PyMOL CGO cylinders between C-alpha atoms (Angstrom):
from pymol import cmd
from pymol.cgo import CYLINDER

trace = [
    CYLINDER, -21.99, 9.31, -21.50, -19.76, 11.38, -19.21, 0.3, 1, 1, 1, 1, 1, 1,
    CYLINDER, -19.76, 11.38, -19.21, -21.72, 10.30, -16.13, 0.3, 1, 1, 1, 1, 1, 1,
    CYLINDER, -21.72, 10.30, -16.13, -21.24, 6.64, -17.05, 0.3, 1, 1, 1, 1, 1, 1,
    CYLINDER, -21.24, 6.64, -17.05, -17.47, 7.14, -17.27, 0.3, 1, 1, 1, 1, 1, 1,
    CYLINDER, -17.47, 7.14, -17.27, -17.43, 9.07, -14.01, 0.3, 1, 1, 1, 1, 1, 1,
    CYLINDER, -17.43, 9.07, -14.01, -19.20, 6.32, -12.05, 0.3, 1, 1, 1, 1, 1, 1,
    CYLINDER, -19.20, 6.32, -12.05, -17.01, 4.88, -9.32, 0.3, 1, 1, 1, 1, 1, 1,
    CYLINDER, -17.01, 4.88, -9.32, -16.39, 1.16, -9.52, 0.3, 1, 1, 1, 1, 1, 1,
    CYLINDER, -16.39, 1.16, -9.52, -15.94, -0.95, -6.37, 0.3, 1, 1, 1, 1, 1, 1,
    CYLINDER, -15.94, -0.95, -6.37, -12.35, -1.63, -5.42, 0.3, 1, 1, 1, 1, 1, 1,
    CYLINDER, -12.35, -1.63, -5.42, -10.86, -4.69, -3.73, 0.3, 1, 1, 1, 1, 1, 1,
    CYLINDER, -10.86, -4.69, -3.73, -9.24, -4.48, -0.29, 0.3, 1, 1, 1, 1, 1, 1,
    CYLINDER, -9.24, -4.48, -0.29, -5.61, -3.34, -0.41, 0.3, 1, 1, 1, 1, 1, 1,
    CYLINDER, -5.61, -3.34, -0.41, -2.78, -4.80, 1.70, 0.3, 1, 1, 1, 1, 1, 1,
    CYLINDER, -2.78, -4.80, 1.70, 0.43, -2.76, 1.67, 0.3, 1, 1, 1, 1, 1, 1,
    CYLINDER, 0.43, -2.76, 1.67, 3.78, -3.64, 3.28, 0.3, 1, 1, 1, 1, 1, 1,
    CYLINDER, 3.78, -3.64, 3.28, 6.85, -1.46, 2.95, 0.3, 1, 1, 1, 1, 1, 1,
    CYLINDER, 6.85, -1.46, 2.95, 10.32, -1.87, 4.43, 0.3, 1, 1, 1, 1, 1, 1,
    CYLINDER, 10.32, -1.87, 4.43, 11.55, 1.11, 6.39, 0.3, 1, 1, 1, 1, 1, 1,
    CYLINDER, 11.55, 1.11, 6.39, 15.10, 0.50, 5.08, 0.3, 1, 1, 1, 1, 1, 1,
    CYLINDER, 15.10, 0.50, 5.08, 13.94, 0.50, 1.42, 0.3, 1, 1, 1, 1, 1, 1,
    CYLINDER, 13.94, 0.50, 1.42, 16.28, 2.72, -0.61, 0.3, 1, 1, 1, 1, 1, 1,
    CYLINDER, 16.28, 2.72, -0.61, 14.74, 1.76, -3.98, 0.3, 1, 1, 1, 1, 1, 1,
    CYLINDER, 14.74, 1.76, -3.98, 11.25, 3.11, -3.31, 0.3, 1, 1, 1, 1, 1, 1,
    CYLINDER, 11.25, 3.11, -3.31, 10.94, 5.60, -0.48, 0.3, 1, 1, 1, 1, 1, 1,
    CYLINDER, 10.94, 5.60, -0.48, 8.57, 4.45, 2.28, 0.3, 1, 1, 1, 1, 1, 1,
    CYLINDER, 8.57, 4.45, 2.28, 6.92, 7.85, 2.02, 0.3, 1, 1, 1, 1, 1, 1,
    CYLINDER, 6.92, 7.85, 2.02, 5.49, 6.81, -1.36, 0.3, 1, 1, 1, 1, 1, 1,
    CYLINDER, 5.49, 6.81, -1.36, 3.49, 4.04, 0.29, 0.3, 1, 1, 1, 1, 1, 1,
    CYLINDER, 3.49, 4.04, 0.29, 2.51, 6.29, 3.19, 0.3, 1, 1, 1, 1, 1, 1,
    CYLINDER, 2.51, 6.29, 3.19, 1.10, 8.85, 0.74, 0.3, 1, 1, 1, 1, 1, 1,
    CYLINDER, 1.10, 8.85, 0.74, -0.80, 6.18, -1.20, 0.3, 1, 1, 1, 1, 1, 1,
    CYLINDER, -0.80, 6.18, -1.20, -2.23, 4.71, 2.01, 0.3, 1, 1, 1, 1, 1, 1,
    CYLINDER, -2.23, 4.71, 2.01, -3.40, 8.15, 3.20, 0.3, 1, 1, 1, 1, 1, 1,
    CYLINDER, -3.40, 8.15, 3.20, -5.09, 8.77, -0.16, 0.3, 1, 1, 1, 1, 1, 1,
    CYLINDER, -5.09, 8.77, -0.16, -6.84, 5.39, -0.06, 0.3, 1, 1, 1, 1, 1, 1,
    CYLINDER, -6.84, 5.39, -0.06, -8.16, 6.13, 3.43, 0.3, 1, 1, 1, 1, 1, 1,
    CYLINDER, -8.16, 6.13, 3.43, -9.27, 9.63, 2.34, 0.3, 1, 1, 1, 1, 1, 1,
    CYLINDER, -9.27, 9.63, 2.34, -11.30, 7.92, -0.36, 0.3, 1, 1, 1, 1, 1, 1,
    CYLINDER, -11.30, 7.92, -0.36, -12.71, 5.55, 2.30, 0.3, 1, 1, 1, 1, 1, 1,
    CYLINDER, -12.71, 5.55, 2.30, -11.15, 2.47, 0.71, 0.3, 1, 1, 1, 1, 1, 1,
    CYLINDER, -11.15, 2.47, 0.71, -10.44, -0.74, 2.60, 0.3, 1, 1, 1, 1, 1, 1,
    CYLINDER, -10.44, -0.74, 2.60, -6.67, -0.54, 3.07, 0.3, 1, 1, 1, 1, 1, 1,
    CYLINDER, -6.67, -0.54, 3.07, -4.22, -2.03, 5.57, 0.3, 1, 1, 1, 1, 1, 1,
    CYLINDER, -4.22, -2.03, 5.57, -0.62, -0.81, 5.75, 0.3, 1, 1, 1, 1, 1, 1,
    CYLINDER, -0.62, -0.81, 5.75, 2.44, -2.15, 7.55, 0.3, 1, 1, 1, 1, 1, 1,
    CYLINDER, 2.44, -2.15, 7.55, 5.86, -0.51, 7.80, 0.3, 1, 1, 1, 1, 1, 1,
    CYLINDER, 5.86, -0.51, 7.80, 8.39, -3.29, 8.36, 0.3, 1, 1, 1, 1, 1, 1,
    CYLINDER, 8.39, -3.29, 8.36, 11.35, -2.45, 10.63, 0.3, 1, 1, 1, 1, 1, 1,
    CYLINDER, 11.35, -2.45, 10.63, 14.75, -3.21, 9.10, 0.3, 1, 1, 1, 1, 1, 1,
    CYLINDER, 14.75, -3.21, 9.10, 13.40, -4.51, 5.78, 0.3, 1, 1, 1, 1, 1, 1,
    CYLINDER, 13.40, -4.51, 5.78, 14.68, -3.15, 2.49, 0.3, 1, 1, 1, 1, 1, 1,
    CYLINDER, 14.68, -3.15, 2.49, 13.25, -3.51, -1.03, 0.3, 1, 1, 1, 1, 1, 1,
    CYLINDER, 13.25, -3.51, -1.03, 12.30, -7.16, -1.63, 0.3, 1, 1, 1, 1, 1, 1,
    CYLINDER, 12.30, -7.16, -1.63, 13.64, -8.23, 1.76, 0.3, 1, 1, 1, 1, 1, 1,
    CYLINDER, 13.64, -8.23, 1.76, 13.17, -11.97, 2.49, 0.3, 1, 1, 1, 1, 1, 1,
    CYLINDER, 13.17, -11.97, 2.49, 10.97, -11.01, 5.47, 0.3, 1, 1, 1, 1, 1, 1,
    CYLINDER, 10.97, -11.01, 5.47, 8.12, -10.42, 3.05, 0.3, 1, 1, 1, 1, 1, 1,
    CYLINDER, 8.12, -10.42, 3.05, 8.27, -14.07, 1.92, 0.3, 1, 1, 1, 1, 1, 1,
    CYLINDER, 8.27, -14.07, 1.92, 8.73, -15.85, 5.24, 0.3, 1, 1, 1, 1, 1, 1,
    CYLINDER, 8.73, -15.85, 5.24, 5.74, -17.73, 6.55, 0.3, 1, 1, 1, 1, 1, 1,
    CYLINDER, 5.74, -17.73, 6.55, 6.97, -17.59, 10.16, 0.3, 1, 1, 1, 1, 1, 1,
    CYLINDER, 6.97, -17.59, 10.16, 6.59, -14.11, 11.67, 0.3, 1, 1, 1, 1, 1, 1,
]
cmd.load_cgo(trace, "trace")
């Protein structure tokens, strides 16, 4: 039974975007998560967004 629980399940691709000016959640939190995902050979893409804070409108604009 333990081996069944231990089996790794496939994971979906991960897209991460974090504003450098975020003072609610430190950008380092996302950087650490991204590094861990890559260590585990997961499909992850990460963008640090200059000047954006937490929930900045930049994340919702369709013209970049």
